[in-house]
C-alpha positions as CSV (number, residue, x, y, z in Angstrom):
1,M,-187.5,-26.9,-5.3
2,A,-189.1,-30.4,-5.6
3,E,-190.6,-29.3,-9.0
4,I,-187.2,-28.2,-10.2
5,A,-185.7,-31.5,-9.1
6,A,-188.4,-33.3,-11.1
7,V,-187.6,-31.5,-14.4
8,P,-186.6,-34.1,-17.0
9,A,-182.9,-34.1,-17.9
10,N,-182.2,-32.7,-21.4
11,G,-179.0,-34.7,-21.8
12,F,-176.7,-31.7,-21.5
13,S,-174.1,-31.0,-18.7
14,V,-172.9,-27.9,-16.9
15,A,-170.0,-27.0,-14.7
16,T,-170.2,-23.7,-12.9
17,T,-167.6,-21.4,-11.3
18,F,-168.2,-18.5,-8.8
19,A,-171.5,-20.4,-8.1
20,G,-172.6,-18.2,-5.2
21,A,-175.9,-19.3,-3.6
22,G,-176.8,-21.2,-6.8
23,G,-179.0,-18.8,-8.8
24,S,-177.4,-19.8,-12.1
25,S,-177.4,-23.4,-11.2
26,L,-181.1,-23.3,-10.5
27,G,-181.8,-21.7,-13.8
28,Y,-179.9,-24.4,-15.7
29,R,-181.8,-27.1,-13.7
30,M,-185.1,-25.4,-14.6
31,A,-184.1,-25.8,-18.3
32,G,-183.3,-29.5,-17.8
33,F,-179.5,-29.3,-17.6
34,R,-177.4,-31.5,-15.2
35,V,-175.1,-29.4,-13.0
36,L,-172.2,-31.8,-12.5
37,W,-169.6,-29.6,-10.7
38,A,-169.7,-26.2,-8.9
39,N,-167.0,-24.0,-7.3
40,E,-167.7,-21.5,-4.6
41,F,-164.9,-20.0,-2.5
42,V,-167.0,-17.8,-0.1
43,A,-167.9,-20.0,2.9
44,A,-171.3,-18.5,3.6
45,A,-172.3,-18.8,-0.1
46,H,-170.9,-22.3,-0.2
47,A,-173.2,-23.3,2.7
48,T,-176.3,-22.0,1.0
49,Y,-175.3,-23.8,-2.3
50,E,-174.8,-27.1,-0.5
51,A,-178.3,-26.7,1.1
52,N,-180.0,-26.5,-2.3
53,K,-177.8,-28.4,-4.7
54,S,-178.7,-31.4,-6.8
55,P,-177.4,-34.6,-5.1
56,A,-175.3,-35.3,-8.2
57,T,-173.4,-32.0,-8.0
58,I,-169.9,-32.0,-6.7
59,V,-169.1,-28.8,-4.9
60,D,-165.5,-27.5,-4.7
61,S,-164.7,-24.8,-2.1
62,R,-161.1,-24.0,-3.2
63,D,-159.9,-20.7,-4.6
64,I,-160.3,-20.9,-8.3
65,R,-156.7,-19.9,-8.8
66,S,-155.6,-23.3,-7.5
67,I,-158.0,-25.4,-9.6
68,E,-156.7,-27.1,-12.8
69,P,-159.0,-28.1,-15.7
70,A,-157.8,-31.7,-15.5
71,E,-159.1,-31.9,-11.9
72,I,-162.6,-30.8,-13.0
73,L,-162.6,-33.3,-15.8
74,A,-161.5,-36.1,-13.6
75,A,-164.2,-35.3,-11.0
76,I,-167.0,-35.4,-13.6
77,N,-165.5,-38.2,-15.7
78,L,-165.4,-36.2,-19.0
79,A,-162.6,-35.6,-21.5
80,V,-161.5,-32.2,-22.9
81,G,-164.2,-30.9,-25.2
82,E,-167.1,-33.1,-23.8
83,L,-168.5,-30.6,-21.3
84,D,-171.5,-28.8,-22.8
85,I,-171.5,-25.6,-20.8
86,L,-168.9,-23.9,-18.5
87,D,-170.7,-21.2,-16.5
88,G,-169.3,-18.5,-14.3
89,S,-170.1,-15.1,-12.6
90,P,-166.7,-13.7,-11.6
91,P,-167.1,-11.2,-8.7
92,C,-168.0,-7.8,-10.1
93,A,-167.1,-5.3,-7.3
94,S,-164.1,-4.0,-9.3
95,F,-166.4,-3.0,-12.2
96,S,-169.6,-2.0,-10.5
97,M,-170.7,1.6,-11.1
98,A,-171.5,1.8,-7.4
99,G,-168.0,0.9,-6.3
100,K,-164.5,2.4,-6.5
101,R,-163.8,0.7,-9.8
102,S,-160.2,1.0,-11.0
103,R,-159.0,2.4,-7.6
104,D,-159.3,-1.2,-6.3
105,W,-157.6,-3.0,-9.2
106,G,-154.7,-5.1,-8.2
107,K,-155.5,-4.9,-4.5
108,I,-156.7,-7.5,-2.0
109,K,-159.9,-6.2,-0.5
110,A,-162.7,-7.5,1.7
111,Y,-165.2,-9.6,-0.3
112,S,-168.1,-11.1,1.6
113,D,-166.6,-13.2,4.4
114,R,-163.2,-13.4,2.6
115,A,-160.5,-11.1,1.4
116,Q,-159.2,-11.4,-2.1
117,R,-158.3,-9.6,-5.3
118,T,-161.3,-9.7,-7.7
119,D,-160.3,-7.8,-10.8
120,D,-158.2,-10.7,-12.2
121,L,-160.8,-13.5,-11.8
122,F,-162.2,-13.1,-15.3
123,G,-158.7,-14.2,-16.4
124,E,-159.0,-17.4,-14.3
125,F,-162.3,-18.1,-16.0
126,V,-160.7,-17.7,-19.4
127,R,-157.9,-20.1,-18.3
128,L,-160.5,-22.8,-17.4
129,V,-162.3,-22.3,-20.7
130,A,-159.1,-22.8,-22.6
131,G,-158.3,-26.0,-20.6
132,L,-161.8,-27.6,-20.6
133,M,-162.8,-26.5,-24.2
134,P,-166.6,-26.8,-23.4
135,K,-169.0,-26.5,-26.3
136,V,-170.4,-23.3,-24.8
137,F,-169.3,-20.9,-22.1
138,V,-171.5,-18.4,-20.3
139,A,-170.1,-15.6,-18.2
140,E,-172.1,-13.0,-16.3
141,N,-171.0,-9.6,-15.0
142,V,-172.3,-6.1,-14.2
143,S,-173.0,-3.5,-16.9
144,G,-170.2,-1.4,-15.6
145,L,-167.7,-3.7,-17.3
146,V,-168.5,-2.0,-20.6
147,K,-168.4,1.5,-19.3
148,G,-165.6,4.0,-18.6
149,V,-162.2,2.8,-17.7
150,A,-163.4,-0.8,-17.5
151,K,-164.1,-1.0,-21.2
152,G,-160.5,-1.8,-22.0
153,Y,-160.6,-4.7,-19.6
154,F,-163.8,-5.9,-21.4
155,L,-162.2,-5.7,-24.8
156,R,-159.1,-7.6,-23.6
157,T,-161.3,-10.3,-22.1
158,L,-163.3,-10.6,-25.3
159,A,-160.1,-11.0,-27.3
160,A,-158.9,-13.8,-24.9
161,F,-162.1,-15.8,-25.4
162,K,-161.8,-15.5,-29.2
163,A,-158.1,-16.6,-29.0
164,A,-159.2,-19.7,-27.1
165,G,-161.2,-20.8,-30.2
166,Y,-164.7,-19.4,-29.6
167,K,-167.3,-17.3,-31.5
168,V,-168.1,-14.8,-28.8
169,E,-170.9,-12.3,-28.3
170,A,-171.7,-10.2,-25.3
171,R,-175.1,-8.7,-24.6
172,L,-176.6,-6.5,-21.9
173,L,-179.7,-8.3,-20.7
174,D,-182.3,-6.9,-18.3
175,A,-184.0,-9.4,-16.0
176,Q,-187.3,-7.5,-15.9
177,W,-187.8,-8.5,-19.6
178,L,-187.0,-12.2,-18.9
179,G,-189.7,-13.0,-16.3
180,V,-188.1,-11.4,-13.1
181,P,-190.0,-8.8,-11.2
182,Q,-186.8,-6.7,-10.8
183,A,-185.0,-4.3,-13.1
184,R,-181.5,-5.9,-13.2
185,Q,-179.1,-5.3,-16.0
186,R,-176.3,-7.9,-16.5
187,L,-173.7,-8.3,-19.2
188,I,-173.8,-11.9,-20.5
189,F,-170.8,-13.3,-22.4
190,Q,-171.6,-16.3,-24.5
191,G,-169.0,-18.2,-26.5
192,V,-169.6,-21.2,-28.8
193,R,-166.7,-23.4,-29.8
194,A,-165.8,-22.5,-33.4
195,D,-165.7,-26.1,-34.7
196,L,-169.4,-26.5,-33.9
197,G,-170.4,-24.2,-36.7
198,V,-173.2,-22.6,-34.6
199,A,-173.5,-19.0,-33.5
200,P,-174.3,-17.8,-29.9
201,A,-178.0,-17.5,-29.1
202,F,-179.8,-15.2,-26.6
203,P,-183.4,-15.2,-25.3
204,K,-185.8,-12.8,-26.8
205,P,-187.3,-10.3,-24.4
206,L,-190.8,-11.1,-23.3
207,G,-193.7,-8.8,-24.2
208,Y,-194.7,-8.2,-20.5
209,R,-193.1,-7.6,-17.1
210,Y,-194.0,-8.7,-13.6
211,S,-194.6,-6.0,-11.0
212,V,-193.9,-5.8,-7.3
213,R,-197.6,-6.5,-6.7
214,D,-197.5,-9.5,-9.0
215,A,-194.6,-10.9,-7.0
216,L,-196.1,-10.1,-3.7
217,P,-199.9,-10.6,-4.1
218,W,-200.4,-10.4,-0.4
219,I,-199.3,-6.8,-0.4
220,A,-202.9,-5.7,-0.7
221,Q,-203.3,-6.7,2.9
222,L,-200.5,-4.4,3.9
223,E,-202.1,-1.6,1.9
224,E,-205.2,-2.1,4.0
225,G,-203.1,-1.5,7.1
226,K,-203.3,-5.1,8.6
227,G,-199.6,-5.2,8.9
228,Y,-197.0,-7.9,9.7
229,N,-195.9,-9.6,12.9
230,S,-192.2,-8.5,13.3
231,R,-189.9,-10.6,15.3
232,P,-186.6,-12.4,14.6
233,F,-186.9,-16.1,13.6
234,Y,-183.7,-16.9,11.9
235,S,-180.7,-18.7,13.3
236,A,-177.2,-19.4,11.9
237,D,-178.1,-23.0,11.0
238,R,-181.8,-22.7,10.1
239,P,-183.3,-21.1,7.0
240,S,-185.8,-18.3,7.1
241,Q,-189.5,-19.0,7.0
242,T,-191.0,-18.8,3.6
243,I,-194.3,-17.6,2.2
244,L,-196.5,-20.7,1.6
245,A,-198.2,-21.1,-1.8
246,E,-201.7,-22.4,-2.0
247,R,-201.4,-23.9,-5.5
248,S,-198.6,-25.8,-7.0
249,F,-197.0,-25.3,-10.4
250,K,-199.0,-28.2,-11.8
251,A,-202.3,-26.7,-10.5
252,I,-201.7,-23.4,-12.3
253,S,-200.6,-25.1,-15.6
254,T,-202.3,-24.5,-18.8
255,A,-205.2,-26.6,-20.1
256,K,-202.7,-28.6,-22.2
257,G,-201.0,-29.8,-19.1
258,R,-197.8,-27.7,-19.2
259,H,-197.0,-24.1,-18.4
260,S,-195.5,-22.0,-21.2
261,I,-192.4,-20.0,-20.3
262,D,-193.5,-17.5,-23.0
263,M,-196.7,-16.5,-21.3
264,P,-197.4,-14.8,-18.0
265,A,-198.1,-17.3,-15.2
266,P,-201.5,-17.2,-13.5
267,T,-201.4,-15.4,-10.1
268,V,-200.1,-17.8,-7.4
269,L,-202.3,-17.2,-4.3
270,T,-200.8,-17.4,-0.9
271,H,-202.3,-19.8,1.6
272,G,-205.9,-18.9,2.4
273,R,-207.9,-15.7,1.8
274,E,-206.4,-14.0,4.9
275,H,-202.7,-14.1,5.3
276,T,-201.7,-15.4,8.8
277,N,-199.1,-13.7,10.9
278,S,-196.8,-16.7,10.6
279,E,-196.8,-16.4,6.8
280,L,-196.3,-12.7,6.8
281,M,-193.6,-12.6,9.5
282,V,-190.8,-10.2,8.9
283,E,-187.3,-10.2,10.4
284,S,-186.6,-7.5,13.0
285,E,-183.6,-6.4,11.0
286,T,-185.9,-5.0,8.3
287,D,-186.9,-2.1,10.6
288,I,-185.4,1.2,9.4
289,S,-187.4,3.5,11.7
290,R,-184.5,4.1,14.1
291,F,-182.1,5.2,11.3
292,A,-181.9,8.4,9.3
293,I,-183.1,6.5,6.2
294,G,-186.3,5.8,8.0
295,A,-187.1,9.5,8.3
296,E,-186.2,9.8,4.6
297,W,-188.6,7.0,3.8
298,D,-191.5,9.2,4.9
299,K,-190.6,11.9,2.4
300,L,-190.3,9.6,-0.7
301,R,-193.2,9.1,-3.1
302,P,-193.4,5.7,-5.0
303,G,-190.7,5.6,-7.6
304,E,-188.6,8.4,-6.0
305,K,-184.9,8.2,-5.2
306,S,-183.5,10.0,-2.2
307,A,-181.4,13.1,-3.1
308,R,-179.6,12.6,0.3
309,Y,-178.9,8.9,0.6
310,F,-177.4,7.2,-2.4
311,Q,-179.5,4.2,-3.7
312,L,-182.4,4.8,-1.2
313,Q,-185.5,4.3,-3.4
314,K,-189.2,3.4,-2.8
315,P,-190.6,1.0,-5.5
316,V,-193.8,1.5,-7.5
317,L,-196.2,-1.4,-6.8
318,A,-197.3,-1.6,-10.4
319,M,-193.7,-1.8,-11.8
320,P,-190.8,-4.2,-11.5
321,C,-188.7,-3.5,-8.4
322,P,-185.5,-1.4,-8.9
323,T,-182.2,-3.3,-8.7
324,L,-181.5,-4.8,-5.3
325,T,-177.8,-4.4,-4.4
326,F,-176.1,-7.1,-2.4
327,G,-175.0,-4.7,0.4
328,A,-178.4,-3.1,1.1
329,G,-179.3,-5.6,3.8
330,A,-176.8,-4.1,6.3
331,L,-178.6,-2.4,9.2
332,S,-178.3,1.3,8.3
333,C,-177.4,1.0,4.7
334,A,-179.5,2.8,2.1
335,G,-181.1,0.8,-0.7
336,V,-184.4,-0.2,-2.1
337,V,-187.0,-0.2,0.7
338,H,-190.5,-1.6,1.1
339,P,-193.1,0.3,-0.8
340,T,-195.8,0.5,1.8
341,Q,-194.1,0.0,5.2
342,K,-191.1,1.7,6.7
343,R,-188.7,-1.2,6.5
344,R,-186.7,-3.2,4.1
345,F,-188.1,-6.3,2.3
346,S,-188.2,-9.5,4.3
347,I,-186.2,-12.5,3.1
348,A,-189.4,-14.2,1.9
349,E,-190.2,-11.1,-0.2
350,L,-186.7,-10.9,-1.5
351,K,-186.9,-14.4,-2.8
352,R,-189.9,-13.5,-4.9
353,I,-188.4,-10.3,-6.2
354,C,-185.2,-12.2,-7.1
355,A,-187.2,-15.0,-8.7
356,F,-186.1,-17.8,-6.3
357,P,-188.4,-20.5,-5.1
358,D,-190.3,-19.9,-1.9
359,D,-188.7,-22.9,-0.3
360,F,-185.1,-22.2,-1.4
361,V,-183.0,-22.6,1.8
362,L,-180.9,-19.6,2.9
363,T,-178.5,-19.9,5.8
364,G,-177.0,-17.3,8.1
365,T,-178.1,-13.9,9.4
366,Y,-180.6,-11.6,7.6
367,T,-177.7,-9.5,6.2
368,Q,-175.9,-12.7,4.9
369,Q,-179.1,-14.0,3.3
370,W,-179.8,-10.6,1.6
371,E,-176.2,-10.7,0.2
372,R,-176.7,-14.1,-1.2
373,L,-179.8,-13.0,-3.1
374,G,-178.4,-9.6,-4.1
375,R,-175.3,-11.2,-5.7
376,A,-177.2,-14.0,-7.5
377,V,-178.2,-14.3,-11.1
378,P,-182.0,-14.6,-10.9
379,P,-182.8,-18.3,-11.7
380,V,-185.7,-17.5,-14.0
381,M,-183.5,-15.2,-16.0
382,M,-180.8,-17.9,-16.3
383,A,-183.5,-20.4,-17.3
384,K,-184.4,-18.3,-20.3
385,I,-180.7,-18.0,-21.3
386,A,-180.1,-21.7,-20.8
387,A,-183.2,-22.6,-22.9
388,A,-182.0,-20.4,-25.8
389,I,-178.6,-22.2,-25.7
390,R,-180.2,-25.6,-25.5
391,D,-182.6,-25.1,-28.4
392,N,-180.5,-23.0,-30.7
393,V,-176.9,-24.0,-30.0
394,L,-176.5,-27.4,-28.4
395,E,-179.5,-29.0,-30.2
396,G,-178.2,-27.5,-33.5
397,A,-174.7,-28.9,-32.9
398,R,-176.2,-32.4,-32.6
399,L,-177.6,-32.3,-36.1
């Protein structure tokens, strides 16, 4: 996190809505953007965002429906049209292929630690775009938004963005081809204000992928049967313990003194040759042996999905992790499980798989921390998107 804070500013500004734990914000900061303002309505997510935010970021906890564009501009001291990027990830439960989809449209339903209607929130984001007129907007959602009955909603949203005065393009991007050790498809809307005369720009997929073993290099110790020390160590006001890295970003940089985002990073070794119990500690909530999904874990080969329990899947060590859903951290819930031990991933492992820094602070219970990571845009993925906009859109508009 200190290395992200030290990234030189590129002169461009961001305001972000539906900010969650701050995955998108971290990505923008990694690309040199200043995040001036953020909105997050869910209390647990707001607490995590506050724990990791830049000191210069103003965090608003109100329902987005009550926020006016003029209030945002007054808070960040900018005029209409001066903000570089408005970012947002409207809640996607209404469009997820794993959910009830259209059956929940128009209804107030439980969402994290709140209850709200979620299918209309993209409209609120469009309202803010039209009021702020940023140079660029970026909106993220699940791939289900372009499938089945939700496709009409997608087309209507696209038309609303264009009517607001933007050249708009939407692409389905997969995090595993953008430096994240997880297969995670997300629909990315990008709009560039028409008067800038520049087209939207997206990152090119990398020529390599990171595997579960790349993300968790200490997993070889587990394969040898040395195991972890399992006991609870979280509290409601203290972040989980993280895996310590032996070498810093600077120490693994290239010979020219900087690390290229277009090349695989050298392996980051965890502290010491032998991993200590404190470093490899796992929350007690990860244990699935007492549930039916634990017995099912024994039957699964690497890469297999359970035919009995929806979403229960054992990863392949040599491949990116399957998509981690936000609800899979609940005690008996089926989801992606650990590849070599009968348990879920620890929070420290999840941070790696979701491309968050090891020392990123997560507050609350194990389940709440899993939800924060499962809902977030992976920071490394957003850093690639932000860099493409910086270099090909905003820099081009300056010329």
